[in-house]
MIPAMAR-343284 format. One record per residue (C-alpha): x, y, z; residue in one letter. Coordinates in steps of 0.05 Angstrom, whole numbers. Example, Ala and Ser with C-alpha at 12.3 -4.5 7.8 and 13.67 -1.06 7.14 Angstrom:
<rs>
        X        Y        Z   residuo
      246      -90      156         A
      273      -21      143         S
</rs>
This chain:
<rs>
        X        Y        Z   residuo
       24     -321      652         X
        2     -361      590         X
       29     -426      618         X
       -6     -418      687         X
      -71     -405      636         X
      -54     -476      603         X
      -46     -506      670         X
     -112     -481      694         X
     -149     -505      630         X
     -119     -576      641         X
     -147     -573      710         X
     -221     -570      684         X
     -258     -636      678         X
     -330     -604      666         X
     -352     -626      594         X
     -394     -567      596         X
     -334     -520      584         X
     -301     -575      526         X
     -312     -525      470         X
     -292     -463      509         X
     -227     -498      527         X
     -217     -522      455         X
     -228     -451      428         X
     -176     -420      483         X
     -123     -467      489         X
      -90     -459      415         X
      -85     -383      433         X
      -51     -395      496         X
       -5     -447      468         X
       12     -395      414         X
       21     -334      462         X
       69     -383      506         X
      108     -399      448         X
      121     -328      429         X
      142     -308      499         X
      188     -370      504         X
      223     -351      441         X
      239     -265      448         X
      269     -237      393         X
      331     -185      404         X
      300     -125      434         X
      343      -65      458         X
      300       -2      459         X
      330       70      467         X
      291      127      493         X
      294      184      442         X
      309      236      492         X
      308      301      450         X
      247      279      408         X
      210      267      476         X
      176      319      520         X
      157      324      586         X
       83      304      568         X
       54      241      531         X
       91      229      466         X
       57      176      417         X
       40      161      344         X
      116      172      316         X
      120      183      241         X
      190      185      202         X
      206      205      137         X
      241      149      100         X
      304      179       95         X
      303      185      174         X
      320      254      176         X
      252      284      204         X
      207      253      260         X
      138      281      282         X
      100      256      339         X
       36      272      374         X
       36      308      441         X
      -17      310      494         X
        1      372      530         X
      -43      417      583         X
      -84      475      552         X
      -71      530      599         X
     -123      581      610         X
      -89      637      654         X
      -43      609      708         X
      -82      538      710         X
      -90      480      661         X
     -157      473      637         X
     -156      410      596         X
     -108      367      557         X
      -94      381      478         X
      -64      339      421         X
      -13      378      384         X
       37      358      327         X
      113      362      344         X
      171      357      301         X
      249      344      307         X
      305      336      255         X
      366      292      251         X
      428      334      247         X
      478      274      228         X
      491      260      304         X
      429      274      349         X
      357      298      342         X
      340      366      355         X
      293      386      409         X
      220      367      392         X
      183      428      376         X
      108      447      361         X
       88      458      291         X
       65      530      287         X
       -6      551      266         X
      -48      535      221         X
      -16      464      228         X
      -34      466      305         X
      -97      501      324         X
     -149      505      379         X
     -171      436      374         X
     -138      365      377         X
      -91      352      315         X
      -53      284      317         X
      -41      214      288         X
       -1      248      238         X
       43      210      184         X
       93      235      133         X
       88      213       59         X
      157      177       47         X
      188      240       14         X
      169      283       69         X
      126      325       22         X
       58      312       46         X
       38      309      126         X
      -27      273      140         X
      -63      281      200         X
     -132      278      239         X
     -179      330      264         X
     -239      319      309         X
     -296      363      321         X
     -272      413      265         X
     -329      451      235         X
     -308      435      167         X
     -303      363      178         X
     -349      309      136         X
     -349      266      195         X
     -329      263      272         X
     -257      259      257         X
     -230      269      185         X
     -162      268      150         X
     -130      331      133         X
      -63      343       99         X
      -10      396       90         X
       43      409       38         X
      109      428       54         X
      140      479       10         X
      215      497       36         X
      216      500      110         X
      138      515      112         X
       78      477      115         X
       13      499       72         X
      -52      515      108         X
      -92      451      124         X
     -130      418       69         X
     -187      371       81         X
     -179      308       42         X
     -249      307       26         X
     -298      253       -3         X
     -294      192      -14         X
     -232      188       35         X
     -271      220       86         X
     -342      202      101         X
     -395      221      157         X
     -368      162      200         X
     -296      162      233         X
     -229      163      196         X
     -162      159      227         X
      -86      139      222         X
      -75      163      148         X
       -9      138      113         X
        7      151       41         X
       40       99       -7         X
      109      114      -27         X
       82      108     -102         X
       38      170      -83         X
      -25      135     -114         X
      -58      103      -49         X
      -71      127       20         X
      -86       72       77         X
     -123       92      138         X
     -175       68      193         X
     -252       77      188         X
     -309       50      225         X
     -357       60      159         X
     -402        5      133         X
     -381      -52       89         X
     -323      -70      133         X
     -319     -139      172         X
     -333     -105      238         X
     -309      -57      288         X
     -253      -14      261         X
     -221      -37      192         X
     -163      -16      148         X
     -182       15       83         X
     -147       47       20         X
     -169      100      -22         X
     -135      120      -90         X
     -101      183     -101         X
      -87      233     -156         X
      -41      283     -152         X
      -53      344     -192         X
        2      391     -224         X
        3      437     -165         X
       10      380     -115         X
      -64      374      -90         X
      -92      310      -75         X
     -160      282     -103         X
     -182      214      -73         X
     -229      159     -106         X
     -250       88     -104         X
     -247       72      -27         X
     -244        0      -10         X
     -234      -47       54         X
     -166      -85       52         X
     -215     -146       72         X
     -187     -213       89         X
     -141     -238      111         X
     -120     -168      140         X
     -186     -146      172         X
     -230     -186      223         X
     -296     -177      257         X
     -255     -142      309         X
     -211      -76      311         X
     -152      -66      258         X
     -116       -1      258         X
      -58       46      253         X
      -31       20      188         X
       42       33      164         X
       63       19       88         X
      137       18       87         X
      173       50       31         X
      179      -11       -8         X
      100       -8      -18         X
       94      -79       -6         X
      103      -91       71         X
       49      -68      116         X
       52      -59      193         X
      -14      -53      234         X
      -46      -64      301         X
     -102     -113      318         X
     -134     -152      369         X
     -171     -198      316         X
     -110     -236      303         X
      -71     -292      344         X
      -24     -253      394         X
       -5     -244      468         X
      -65     -206      488         X
      -98     -137      477         X
      -74     -103      410         X
      -12     -130      376         X
       28     -105      316         X
       30     -150      256         X
       65     -155      188         X
       32     -171      125         X
       64     -172       54         X
       30     -157      -14         X
       42     -204      -66         X
       50     -191     -143         X
      -25     -209     -152         X
      -51     -154     -103         X
      -70     -212      -49         X
      -39     -199       22         X
       -4     -253       58         X
      -32     -279      126         X
      -13     -229      175         X
       43     -254      223         X
       50     -228      299         X
      118     -188      305         X
      133     -227      370         X
      157     -210      443         X
      172     -166      473         X
      152     -120      413         X
       83     -146      431         X
       58     -163      501         X
       -4     -173      544         X
      -18      -98      537         X
      -40      -57      474         X
       17      -39      423         X
        7       11      361         X
       38       62      329         X
       97       22      298         X
      141       57      243         X
      201       41      201         X
      252       80      165         X
      262       71       87         X
      326       23       94         X
      279      -25      141         X
      331      -29      194         X
      305       16      250         X
      232       20      279         X
      197       76      327         X
      143       67      373         X
      108       92      437         X
      108       55      501         X
       97       71      580         X
      121       11      606         X
      194        5      584         X
      222       51      633         X
      198       77      705         X
      182      148      684         X
      115      158      719         X
       78      115      662         X
       89      172      615         X
       90      153      541         X
      154      161      506         X
      183      152      436         X
      230       89      428         X
      278       68      372         X
      301       -6      366         X
      346      -40      314         X
      299      -81      278         X
      319     -156      276         X
      323     -181      206         X
      269     -233      219         X
      216     -177      219         X
      243     -124      177         X
      207     -109      107         X
      220     -149       47         X
      257      -99        8         X
      312      -53       35         X
      300       16        4         X
      351       69      -10         X
      331      145      -24         X
      361      194      -76         X
      355      270      -69         X
      337      308     -130         X
      323      374     -157         X
      284      399     -221         X
      302      468     -251         X
      300      509     -315         X
      362      494     -358         X
      355      571     -385         X
      346      615     -320         X
      371      558     -262         X
      307      576     -227         X
      276      515     -190         X
      215      485     -218         X
      154      449     -188         X
      149      388     -232         X
      117      317     -237         X
      174      265     -221         X
      167      187     -232         X
      213      132     -226         X
      194       61     -263         X
      217       -2     -284         X
      233        5     -361         X
      213      -60     -384         X
      143      -67     -342         X
      127        8     -333         X
      116      -11     -262         X
      121       48     -219         X
      168       58     -157         X
      159      126     -147         X
      116      188     -162         X
      110      260     -131         X
      106      337     -144         X
      169      371     -129         X
      180      424      -80         X
      147      491     -104         X
      202      532      -69         X
      266      495      -84         X
      244      447     -138         X
      277      384      -93         X
      246      313      -83         X
      267      251      -52         X
      260      189      -89         X
      261      120      -65         X
      285       52      -96         X
      296      -13      -78         X
      362      -41      -60         X
      336     -112      -74         X
      269     -117     -114         X
      210     -156      -90         X
      197     -229      -98         X
      136     -263     -127         X
      114     -293      -70         X
      112     -268       10         X
      175     -288       48         X
      156     -311      119         X
      177     -286      180         X
      251     -298      191         X
      257     -324      116         X
      310     -290       70         X
      287     -288        2         X
      334     -277      -60         X
      287     -240     -111         X
      286     -251     -183         X
      329     -205     -223         X
      381     -203     -165         X
      447     -233     -154         X
      473     -244      -86         X
      536     -199      -70         X
      572     -202       -4         X
      524     -192       50         X
      465     -164       17         X
      427     -166      -49         X
      444     -121     -106         X
      405     -107     -179         X
      439     -137     -235         X
      440     -103     -301         X
      371     -139     -322         X
      329      -93     -279         X
      330      -20     -309         X
      308       39     -273         X
      278      101     -308         X
      259      175     -287         X
      211      216     -317         X
      205      293     -303         X
      145      336     -340         X
      117      403     -327         X
       70      437     -372         X
      103      485     -425         X
      171      443     -413         X
      199      383     -461         X
      194      319     -414         X
      258      292     -387         X
      281      226     -379         X
      343      185     -359         X
      371      120     -335         X
      387      103     -258         X
      444       57     -253         X
      464       72     -177         X
      408       77     -131         X
      422      124      -75         X
      458      177     -120         X
      438      254     -125         X
      391      266     -188         X
      395      338     -220         X
      340      348     -276         X
      347      409     -319         X
      284      425     -359         X
      275      458     -426         X
      220      498     -452         X
      180      477     -510         X
      207      517     -567         X
      226      512     -635         X
      301      481     -646         X
      298      454     -573         X
      310      374     -570         X
      287      317     -530         X
      334      263     -516         X
      310      189     -501         X
      354      167     -455         X
      317       96     -441         X
      318       71     -510         X
      348        6     -518         X
      365      -40     -577         X
      389     -109     -581         X
      464     -119     -595         X
      489      -96     -664         X
      412      -92     -683         X
      362      -37     -693         X
      306      -76     -661         X
      281      -42     -601         X
      282      -82     -533         X
      219      -88     -486         X
      258      -47     -433         X
      243       13     -483         X
      170       11     -474         X
      160       56     -418         X
      201      114     -451         X
      161      105     -518         X
       93      105     -478         X
      113      169     -443         X
      135      200     -509         X
       72      183     -539         X
       28      217     -484         X
       72      281     -491         X
       58      286     -562         X
      -17      268     -553         X
      -19      331     -495         X
       17      377     -544         X
      -12      365     -613         X
       22      432     -633         X
       86      405     -625         X
      119      378     -690         X
      189      337     -680         X
      248      315     -730         X
      277      251     -706         X
      350      254     -707         X
      388      182     -695         X
      458      172     -684         X
      503      109     -675         X
</rs>
């Protein structure tokens, strides 16, 4: 009752309360303005995903084909429930509807609580939190599992310094695979729970090593609680929950955009009725940026049970960049067998990485993500539609023009690296690798020359850099350069 609160403030005449009134009034006015201007909001209950228990912390792969939830279900001892336990469930999209949600098998779900899970953008990794595990470094630790075909590996503790002797939760991996965002109450933050990030290296077998943990600091973190981060597949748009920024009361969901210089824009409230006077958290978005998923116990009369809901996300609060996904597969060109390899996608001129992962060890598959329209140099405000540099307006959406060139690199030890240009984001990608052997050749598919000239263009820099790294790592390799016109 924000307007009623403002009316009551106006009735107070005692000057003793003047400072407190001056502090409260702007917050009440801001909340009242949000409620007076509701966003378009038509939530749909994901009936097949939800169970008869509490369902929360949804996580969806960027391609929108797999969703996971945390479920609080009774733990039975004989015929009687002894207590409740958190387990992770998963559901798959078959093109028309979601499959019934089913618990992940052991060892993903064990005897303790497992939850607050998230997928990497390509669905290759699942991160989750385990508490009271004897192998934990702190009270609650971040764990992960690697998908191999249709199976998941045994859970692996992410280790230090991502985990500490304090409390860690809400892990989410960047689409570039080089950063994990999480929540922690460890020292050196701004107070309460803060959002942190830690850098990640993926080794050639898909295992993760972390280093250099840092709090995001201002303007994201405050002296109150910030938690449940979600980084979109564009690697620039961050959604999170907080009770330290202006809102409608309790914990609200906010959006912030990372600028090209690494700074974050001032967090902006997603508005009413996504946010209410209660607590909102666990807000995730698909790769295209047009659908969001969250948990609520307030939208329907379902006995105050938490359910997962889907909404069409208004354009005003969508991520700054639409992303499209390209499925791919890496194989041995001589035998046809699938290969586990490192796949990168980057901009040819700047070497800026957009995606990196290790392909599936079972079938050699990967899912890469590219911007349907690239990022801008400054953060757009909510409700603002920005036209990025390097793109031109085409009908109702932005598409890349020919000046922005994406390149793919696939590498595996013992094989000649493969590179290719990506001209149509969203197409399937098939990559055949050839073993290092006398007589085998490497084609530089991302080498560009000026018109009617032998001058190499800057868009070739990333290709040349990767070739030099390959030769430095494989000093026994001697090459003969064969040119053609």
